[in-house]
C-alpha positions in Angstrom: 108.5 48.4 111.6 108.5 51.1 108.9 104.8 51.5 109.3 105.1 51.9 113.0 107.8 54.6 112.6 105.6 56.4 110.0 102.6 56.4 112.3 104.7 57.7 115.3 106.2 60.4 113.2 102.7 61.4 111.9 101.3 61.5 115.5 104.3 63.7 116.6 103.7 66.0 113.7 100.0 66.5 114.3 100.5 66.8 118.0 103.0 69.7 117.5 100.5 71.5 115.2 98.2 73.2 117.7 95.4 75.6 116.7 97.0 78.5 115.0 95.6 81.9 116.3 95.1 84.8 114.0 97.6 87.7 114.3 96.4 90.8 116.1 96.5 94.2 114.3 98.4 96.8 116.4 98.9 99.7 114.1 100.5 101.4 111.0 104.0 102.9 110.9 106.5 104.4 108.5 104.1 105.7 105.8 106.1 107.0 102.8 105.0 108.1 99.3 107.5 106.6 96.9 106.2 107.4 93.5 103.7 110.3 93.1 101.7 110.9 89.9 98.4 112.3 88.9 97.0 108.9 87.8 98.4 106.9 90.7 101.0 106.8 93.4 102.9 104.1 95.3 102.9 104.2 99.0 104.9 102.0 101.3 104.0 101.4 104.9 104.6 98.9 107.7 101.6 97.2 109.4 102.4 96.1 113.0 101.0 92.8 114.2 101.3 90.7 117.3 101.8 87.0 116.9 99.8 85.4 119.8 101.2 82.0 119.1 104.1 80.4 120.9 105.9 79.4 117.7 107.6 81.2 114.8 106.0 81.3 111.4 106.3 82.8 107.9 104.0 85.1 106.0 104.2 84.0 102.4 101.8 86.4 100.7 99.2 89.0 101.4 97.0 91.3 99.3 93.8 93.3 99.5 92.2 96.6 99.2 92.2 99.7 101.4 89.6 102.5 102.0 89.8 105.9 103.9 86.4 107.2 105.0 84.7 105.0 102.4 86.9 106.4 99.6 88.8 103.6 97.8 92.5 104.1 98.3 93.8 101.2 96.2 95.2 97.7 96.1 97.9 96.6 98.4 100.3 93.6 98.4 103.2 92.2 100.3 106.1 91.1 98.0 108.5 89.7 100.6 108.4 86.7 102.9 108.1 87.9 106.5 109.4 86.1 109.5 106.8 86.0 112.3 108.5 85.6 115.7 106.8 83.7 118.5 104.8 85.8 120.9 106.2 89.1 119.5 105.2 92.0 117.4 106.4 92.0 113.8 106.2 94.4 110.8 104.7 93.6 107.5 106.0 95.8 104.7 103.1 96.7 102.4 103.1 98.4 99.0 99.8 100.3 98.2 99.0 101.4 94.7 96.9 104.5 95.3 94.2 105.8 93.0 95.1 109.6 93.1 91.9 110.7 91.2 89.7 109.4 94.0 92.0 110.8 96.7 92.0 114.3 95.2 88.2 114.3 94.9 87.8 113.5 98.6 91.1 114.9 100.1 89.8 118.1 101.6 87.3 116.6 103.9 89.7 113.7 104.9 92.6 116.0 105.7 90.5 118.5 107.6 89.6 115.8 110.1 92.3 114.8 112.6 91.2 111.2 112.4 90.0 109.1 109.5 88.4 105.7 109.3 90.7 103.2 107.6 89.4 99.9 106.3 91.4 97.0 105.0 90.1 93.8 103.5 92.1 91.1 101.9 93.7 87.7 102.4 97.1 86.4 103.6 98.8 83.0 103.7 101.0 82.2 106.8 102.2 79.1 108.6 105.2 77.0 109.5 107.1 73.9 108.5 105.4 73.9 105.0 101.9 73.9 106.5 100.2 77.2 105.6 96.8 78.6 106.5 94.8 81.3 104.7 93.8 84.2 106.8 91.2 86.9 106.2 92.5 90.5 106.6 89.8 92.7 108.0 90.5 95.9 109.8 88.2 98.9 110.4 89.4 101.6 112.8 90.2 105.3 113.3 93.8 106.5 112.5 95.3 109.8 113.2 96.7 111.2 109.8 99.3 113.4 111.4 100.7 110.4 113.3 100.8 108.3 110.2 102.8 110.8 108.2 105.4 111.7 110.8 
């Protein structure tokens, strides 16, 4: 009898775990320079994603690297657990350690252009009910600098 209950519970568990779809990148908001220095600075920003799944989840961790017009900006990480609501947009608070020496070398050309190419690569771990999946983070797209720093 116990084996039958275990098998039924396992079937219900696996049936409820449909294929998890990757979140969809929507944009960047709330860019703020927190600590500014010649050697490096810390920037916080929110990345907006859409959860295409019909269930809630949690983002446990994320980290990676960012580039602006092929100039390395620095390493980013997420240091909080983020609730991912079902079928909704959600914000991921990101901390970015910026290499100011590289930014200063290439800043004039980047800030003369209205739009820059931002690239993000990294990894994240998200899931639900104790079952987590590793996701690749890959974004390459044009961003308006004036809009980012409003």
